[in-house]
Steps between C-alpha positions, in 0.01 A plus 500: 500500500283601208154623599226649292138606582259316270178630661434792737178653636366679802190319620174660624634461856828685419716193491789503247481164331812398300591192304875461448692290252844410660781262440580422861359493857432818692735526797380518856439861606426614147309827496313734270611865505283781370694828434326833434633636180487871602609487865702175519299391810491122526254244637617141549297181551652160591341233289357167616681171526725474187744230403291278271665382185256637244495690179190700596409669823187697605538775751229705680589825685237702681543862419255639755742483801775673309515877524519554126457868393374609161749468221688224315675220688759278331507133613813307596569144614773488774661171606833424669595873486444529126229726369351450156244724337220272374464476121147436378345361181146565621340815355301527823198672346133403488244772466227265628714418810563868568129579471416229754777621733360857481156397625603494866555798724872540563748759621785371278497316169777258413582377150777266387641574156798434272731795446617605155835339551339168616496505881221447757379812682207614708301821443329639811241774475272677739156350443232759575175464308532614140317499172734283288472617132481229241392693188470865391328634192441835341228440243200677356588801714496308824753386761436141610679287756458154640675312772507315828445619864817376667559438870150614604382160635194505269381167360539428129129434450201660328409750762476858383611810690429866448812672371619827343801589290640843600750706314669784696755757398708758695636832376223613457263263677241314296294182553280270292310196621299238315334165597710177468419133498638261763408129493683286757856625460474613136444865404413698188469872457464739210463880459482752221823680412284796402388516864860503611569805282182672618597452864817696451469751212867605533564144361856408589580296814527152653198319634521227767228230483373314805221250565262558780323173606234460760636281783854647482603776730725681244511552124714254308788627294515360143833335430658196331744296706373141495690390193859467371519841330685746741570855398191552285569870463797406286350189332136583428416792275143556400402701195326833571135561398418855395176658627435846352865518408625413847712183542396261786683185594536253790847457647663342812707657770833377628298301756286335231193703586262608222453863402313686226705768324308779334689728265877525516 
């Protein structure tokens, strides 16, 4: 039987909602199988009452009861002993939908997406509170960053909170802190690149930014994961800005966390 996913999303209540286009009825006992790409661990769910002669079917699978660990899970349909990896024509990406999903406090974040070769998959990440970066600028001798406070449970309203942007560096230790603006779940921060150089006269090194927000127990790491661009260290390359002859540029780590590189 030919089956293709035409629409896929993970709802705010962590339910995987699928619309399938198919050319025959689903057999009794049909199940959905999730297979962890790295470990080959599988989780199976028996679907509801199938058998209707229809060209479209809508399925809803609650992900919360399944012990899904972080990583990528490929999705298969299994019926009458035959397992088929589910092809998908849905790009599975909406930035507004991801923003709304990230407003709640969660321990795990689930996202449905279409793989490069056209199959449905799930991406599962740890969902600790984080400062999700949406834009970075080096202009007029300043570093500026804007973004969204994700998984904090804060309301997306007009309320303001006291916040600070901190840059820290090891080997040798150095630290720089400036005020930041937080309104609802949106943040903006800026600091002088001259101040960065003055904080560490030896110049070269990697600085780690974090956002300290009143009402949160721990500083928030600055990263960028709520989009469809994985591996930003390879894909995003910012031009360097020279301050007193020293190149400074933002870059991402292998885990898509933001860093400021001075010198090098």
